N, C-alpha and C positions, 0 to 999 in steps of 0.2 A: 505493499500501500504506500501509496506516496501522503507524506504527511508533511515533508518541510523541503524550502525550494530555495537554492539561492539564485536571485537572477542580478545579472551585471550586463549590461549592452550597450555596443558604441550606437549599432543598428538599432534604434527603436522603434520600426517598424511593428505595429499589430501589438508592443508590448501590455500597454495599458489595459486592451482587451483579454487579452489573455491570462493577465496577470489577476484581474478582477475575476474570472471565470474559476482561476487556482482557487481564490479565496472562498468563491462559491463551494466549491466543491473540499473548503475546510483545511487548506492547505498553507502551513505558515509560510511566509515569505519573508526572506533573509535579502538585504539589498546593501547597496556601494553606491556614494557618491552622486554622478548626476542621474541613476536610474533611480535610486531612493528618493530623491527630490521629485521626478515625473510623478512618482508611484503617490507621494504625500500628497502631490497637487492634484491628483486624479481622486483621491478620496480613499486611495487603497492602501491597508495598514497593512505597513513592512517595518521590520527592525535593523537598524544599522548592523553589519557585521561587526563593528565595532563593540555593539552590546554583547555578541557574544562572546567575543575573544578577550574582552577585558582591555584591548589595547587599543589606544587611536590611530585611524589612517594618518600617515608619516612621510616625511621625505618628498612633498607636495604631489600626495596619490600616487607615490612606488609602491608601499607597502601597504596592501590593505587585507588581501585573504591569505596571506602566507604565513599561514600561523596552523600550529597544528589543532586546536578544535575545530576548525575547518576542515583541512585534509583528513585528518583524522574520522569526523564524518562522515567524509565521501569514498574515503579508501577500506571502512572496516566492512568485512566481509560478514553477513548476515548470520550465515548458516556455519560460520567457525565460532564454536565455543569459547575459545582461546580471545578471540577477537573482541566478542561478544561483552566475556568478564571485564576486560582492558578497559573499555571505551567508559565501561559504568563506572567501574576505579576512576578514573581518571576526569567524569562527569563532562563528556565528550556527546553531544546530540549528533543524533544521525540525520544524514542529509540525503534525501531519496532524490532529488532532483537538482541539474546545475543546466541554468540558463544561460548561456555566455555568449557573447559575439567580442570580438576582437578590436584594440584601437585600429583606427583606419590607414595603416601604414600606407598602403598601398595609392590611396587616393593622395596620401601627406607627400610623398615620393615625384607626384604627377603635377605637383602645383608650379607653376611658373616661377625660377629664381627662389626655392625654397631651400631655407638653410641645412646644412647636416644637422646640425645639434636639433632642430625641429625634427628631423626624420628619426634621429635617434629616441626622443622622446616619445614616439608613436610605438615603437617595437612593446607591445605587451606582454609582460613576464606574467604576472598573476592569473591573466584568464588563461593560456595555453596550458598553466598549470594545473587550472581547475579542472578545465577538458580532457586534459590528459588523464587525470586520476577517476575522473567520473566512466571516460570511455574506458578505460582498463576492467573498471570495477562493473562494467556494464550488467551484470547478473544482477547487479541489485540496484543499479542506478540510472534514472533517464536523465540522457543528456542532449542538449538541442542547441544547435548553433547557428540554425537556420530558418527565420521565421516562417517560409513555406510549411515546417513539419510542426508547428501549432496546433493546428486543426485536428490532424489524426492523432497526437497525443492526447488532446481535450476528448474525443471521440471514445478511444479507448478507457480512460480513467472515468468517464458517466459512466460506462458500462459495467467496469469493474474496480473501480476505485484505482488502478495501475495499468501500466503497458504491458504489451506482451514481449516474451523474451524477443520473438524476431525483431518487435520495432525496437528494442533496445539495442540489438546487437546493429542492426542497419544505422541507426544514428551515431553508435560508436565508430563504426567504419567510416560513417561522413566527417566525423572530429577528428578522425588519425589521418585523412586524405586533406581536410583544412589547414589542418597545424604544421602538414606537413609541406602544404604549398606556400602558408605564410611564413615559415622560415627560409624557404629556397630563394622569396621572393627578398627577405631579407640578405642572404648571404650573396646574391647576384648584386643586389644594391651596393652593398660594401664592396665587392669586386670593380664594378662601375666606377667609383670614385677614388678607388687605391690608382696607385702609381705601377704598381706592381699590376700587371696584366694576365700573369700565369695562371693558366687554369689551375684550380686546385686537384687534390688528390681524389677527391671525392666530387662529383660534379652533379650538382642535381638542379633542373629545371623545371619550372610551373606554366601550365597553360589551362586555359578556361577554355570547357565547351562552347562551342558555337551550336553545331548542329549533329545528329545521328546522320547519316549518309544512307539512303536506300539501300546501295550496296556498295562494296569497294569497286577496285579496277577491273574486278568480273564479277557477274551474277551471285556467283557461289562465297563470295568473301563480304564481311562484315566492316564498315569503317565508320569512324566519328571525325568531323572537323574540330580541331582546336587550335583558338588562338593563342597567342601572347599574353601573358598575364597584363605585362604594361603593353598598350594598345602600339602597334606602329604604323607611323602617317605615311600614307601611299602603298599600304600594305593592301591585298584584296580581303582580307579581312575587315577593313573599314569602308569597304563598297555597300553599296545601296542597291539591292536590287529592285527595279522599277516594273519588269515584267518575264513573265514566261515560267518555265518549270524550276522546281529547286535545282540549285546546281549537283550535281552528282562530282564522284569522287575525283573520274577525268578531268569534268570540266574545272574543277577548282585546282587540280596541278597543272593541267594546260593554260590556265588562265595566268597562275602565277607565272609561270613561265615567260608567258608572252607581256604581259606589266613588265617583268624585269629586262627582257630586250629592250621595251620601248623604253625607259629609261635613261637608254646610253643615250639618247637622241634629246638634242634642244627644239630643232626646227621642225616645223608640221610633219609628221610622217606616223604610217599606220603598218603595226606588224600583225602579220596572220601568222597562226603557229597552229599544227598539226603533230599529235600525237609527241608533244613536247619541244620541236624543232621548229623554226623559221621556214615557213615554206614560200614567204612572201613578203619583203620586207622594201617599203619606200619612200624615201622624203621629196620634198615639195615646196612651194611658196605658199600652197595651201591645202588645207586638207582634203578637199574634193580629189586634187591631182595626187596626192600623196595615197590616196586610197585608189585610183586608176592604175597607179604603179604597182602598189602591192599586189592587187587582183590580177593583174595582168601579168606579174611574175610567176604566177603559177594557178592559173584558172580551174586546174584540175584537182591539186590538193587543200586548196582552200574551201573545197566542198563540205561542209562538217565541222569546219574549223573555227577558232576561235580568233577574233581580231580588236586588236587595241588601238587607240588613237590618243593622240597627246593633247588635241585639239578639240574644241566644241564641234559636235556634228550636226551637221545643218540639212536641213530640207533635202538640196540636191545630192549630198553625199548618203544620205539615209536611203533616198527612193532607190539609188543603185545597189547599196548593198543588199537592201531588201530582195532583189531580183534574185539572192542565191539563198542555198540555205547554209546560215552559219549556226553555231550552238550557242555564242555567246558574243557578244559585243561591250566593251567598257570603254568609256572615255569620261573625261573631267566635267561635260557638257554636254545638253542636247537643246536645241530649238524646240519651242514646241512642235512645229511643224514635223522633225523631224521623231519627235515621240511618237506624235500620231500614225506615222508612217510606220516606225518599226514595232509600235505596241501592238498593232494590227495584224501582229505574227504570234499568234497567242504561244506559242511553246519556245518562242526566241528569247534569249536570256538577256536583259539588258540592265547593266550596271552603270553604275555612276560614279566614279571615284575621282573628286576636285581635285586631292592632290599625286594624281597618279604618276606625274614627273617627279615627287618628291625622292632623292636619293635615301639607299638602304643606309640607315643610320649607325654610325659609329657604335663599337660592342655588339650591336647583330652576328650572330653564330650560324653557319650553315651546319644542319646536322645530316649526317648520313646513317640510318640504321643498319647494322651489321650482325648477323645472327651470334649473340650473346655479347654484342657491343653498340660501342654508338661511336663514330666518327665524327670530331669537333674542327671546325675549320673556321677563317675569317672569309669573308664572301671575295670574291676574286674582282676587287676594284680596279678602276680604270683603263687603258686600253694597252698607252705604251707612253713612255715618255719622249717629249719630242727632240731632246736634245740630245738622246741617246739612239736614234736613229740612224743607220748606215747603210749608207746605198752601196754595194758591193760589187755591182757589175761595171762596166765599161762603159754600158750606155744608161745614162743619167733621166732619173723620172722627170719625165715631163711634169712640171709644177701642175697642169691642168689636172691630172690623175690624182694627186694627194688626198683630194676629198673623197675619193671614191676608195682610196685605199685606205683611211681611216671608216670608213661608213662598212669595207668589207670586214675589219678586225673586230668593229663594232658587232656585227651581225654574227660572224662563224664565233664568236667567245660564247654564243648561246645556242651553238649548235654541237650535237652530241658529238665526241671524238671516234675516231678521225672524223674530221669536219671540214671542208674545203668550200668556199664561195665564190660563185663570179658574179662581178658588179660592172654597172655603167651605168651614169648618170645617177645613181643614189636610186640605182634599182636594182634587187636580187635578179639572176638571171638564170641562176643555177643553183642548189643548196644539195650537197654530198654528206649526208650525218651518217654516222655512228658506225663505220665499217673498220673491218678487221687489218686491214692496211690503208695505205693514204695515197696509193693509187688508185684503188676501187673507189673511193670517196670523191677523188678527181676525176674519173671516168663520169660516175651521175653525175657532177655538176656539170660538167663541161658536154656530157650526151644531152642534160635536157636545156643548156644555153644555144647549143647547134651554132647557126651561122651569127647568131646576136653576139657570141665571144669574141670575134673578131673586133681588136681596138678596147677590149674589156680589159678589168684586175683581176685576179686570181688571188685569195685570200687563206691560208691555211692557220689552223689555231696553234699547229707543232710545227717543228722542223723537219724539212725532205729528208730521207734516210738515203734515197736515192737519186740519181736524175731523172727517174722514168717520169714525175709530175712535170719537172719541166720540158720533156720530151712532146708529152700529149699537150700541154699547155700549148707549145707551138703550132700543132697539129690543128688547132683551132683557133688558131690568131689571136693567142693573151698578148697584151702589150707590155703587161706591168705584172709582178708578183709581189705581195708581202706576206713575209712569214717571220717568225722568232727566229732562227737560226740556231747554230749550236749542236748540231751535227757534225761527228768527225768525219765524216762524207761531204761537208759543205761546197768544198771545193769545186767535188762533181759536179754540182746543180748551179754553181757561179759559171763554169767553163760552160755547161751546158745552155744558159742564159745567153752566155757571150757569144756562143757559137750563131745563136739565132736574133742576135740583137734584143733580147728582152731585158729589160730593166729589173732589178731585182732587190729590193728593200728589207735590210734585217731590223726587225723592232726590240728582240732581245727579252722580249715578253710572251713566254707561250701561256694559252687558256685553254688547258686540259677542261672536258666537261664530261664526266663521267655518269 
């Protein structure tokens, strides 16, 4: 039976009504600080914890519930005769329910310009201690940290005066998930403000559930979408869906890839992605022409693909987009005419993401799950250092091609390795993704580009191990090649370029993407 409860909450949603109903069920309420004041104001009888402990709150409220008369009442096992004998000897009253949620540490660290000292003061100590104690002793104690659970608990208490073991176990599980996430957020905050950015020996991250997916990568797989506990500006999780079916696992994965590629570009650009690889990318003076370039780059692969734009979608552009089947369109904004056109297609997922061009912030890591472990790395930032570019061939780089060479590297950086792209006039003409050898990727990209490859630029995510890519590029009329360099056989490729009058630029920066 629940006869005595401690209520001490930062999130006071529904707490007065809940406490009032507990009193109606003859539950004695103990409380602290602001919660006690709220309950008193609402006319709900409660005792200050200090009345029980005989010790006042002190140190600016840092010490309130850290006392044997509190924790003994929570942790005592009711079916253990020795425990019951001891609490009676010590005058410890049993506590059957803990209703606690924690200081708003997450909200505090998100405040602009917040001082480190204020963040530290919002690290809860007594709250997690009570929650963990009650969750450990869930056999006898009901613990609530989420206002959404008030109704279920009240319903069971009205029926029997107590909660079921199944409910207490579920609530205890929820507590440990909550306190683990809370501590992980604190640990990651300390890492973020530390001069030493070395990842710790024990690395814990926390994410908040966004939605259960209908299924995962395939229909027989289950999946859930989580977002960072601290929202990331310009990320897919921040987008608002305006139209269409719910996003699938593959939609989310591919849209994330599309947005990340788009972030490389400042000028009006449209990126189309299919199965995580760019299939068409175009930049122009306006978003309509950028769309035309992206679409014409590969009008077959874009079918059923994901499209992202870094400028507002207008009616003219939307009308062209609506002519083909697309899974997702994401842009910073839309004219009303564009929305009327796109939203007429009931299954088309239309997303708005105002900060779509925001760079991935410092401190964000890239994760890759492996069986039995986790790989953690910095994001691949930047394309190359202009000062370190090196023309390695006798033929100099035509200044008119430099924009296309940069464009090529921006795109190939987001192509699965081995990756090759062919580019002309800020438009992809061919993309060769994810091959087990580089010549295979080159042939795919060049075969697709065909006659259009004449006078174009070829970009590679990593060095050429042999001269075969140069030989093939020459056959298709490639004018310039941009690649990282760094192979022990670089000279073979350089000699081949010199033989055919192809200019080749080394960037010194590899962009593998696995």
